Each structure stands twice: as C-alpha cells, then as structure tokens.
N, C-alpha and C positions, 0 to 999 in steps of 0.2 A: 035531513035539514041542516046537518052540520056543514058550515061554510056557505050556507044559503039562507035566505029569509031573514037576515038581520038578527039572528040570535046572539045573545051575549056569550062570552066565554063560559060563564057559569052554566048557562042554559045548555050549551053544547056539551059540556062535561056531564051534566045530569042525563041528557039524552043518550049519550054513549054508554054511561054506566047502566042505565036501565036496559038498553039494548043487550049489553053483555050478560046481565043478571037473568033476563028472560029467555036467554038462549035463542034469540030470534035471528032471522036472516037479516043481513045488512043491505039496505037499498039506499043508494046515494043518488040525489038529484042535482048535485052541484057539478059544475063544469070543472073537471080536474085540472084543466089547463090554467085556470084562473083562481084556484082556491088559495086562501092565505096560508102562511106557514104554520100558524098556531092550529088551525083547523086540520090541516094535513097531518101534523104531528099527532093530533088526537085520533084521527082515523087510522093511523099506522101504529098506535100504541100496542106493543106486543103483550103487555100484561093484561090489558083490557080484552084483547082478542083471545088470549088464552082462557080467560074466564068463560067467554062465550063458547069456545070450542072445547069445552069439557068432554072427555071421552064418552061419558055416559049420555051426554046430550040433554041432561036434566036442567030445568031452570032453577034459579036460586030459591031459597025459602027463608022465611022470617025465623031468626033464631034468638034475637035479643032485642028488647025494647029499650032504647037509649034512655027514655024518660024514667022507666022503672029502675034501671041500673043507676042512674044519677041519683034518684031518690034514696036508694039503699046506701049509697056512699055518704049522703048527707045526714044519715041517722046516727 
C-alpha cells in the first residue's frame, strides 16, 4: 500500500516498519513508474530491508514496554 491508497507518510512508515519486523514478504501494488519520491525512498530503505532480511528469518519480538520504562524513569 506504500505509494498507493492515499496513506499519509506516517502510515506508510508504520506499514513498512511492521513489514520489516514481521519478516514478511513484500508485495507492492503501486505502479513503480508513478510512485512519489518519498514512498520510493521508503521502499528502498536499506536499514529497514536489512531488518526484514535477518539471516535467521525470525520475526521481531517484544522486548520492552515503553510505558513501563517511562514509568520507572519518573519514579
């Protein structure tokens, strides 16, 4: 859906981030001849792709709850 369906930049970044964490296959429905530069850069982001292409092929897992970490800092 990146570059397609009228997603905001934030929505596209979240979608790409989740794709990389879940170690999923990337399916694109956008016409690559007309994709905007911001969406194209997101799809070509080497750091995000590297997370998805982890050699073990394992999806990410929850390691820290931000809210509990923030609460501990405020005490």
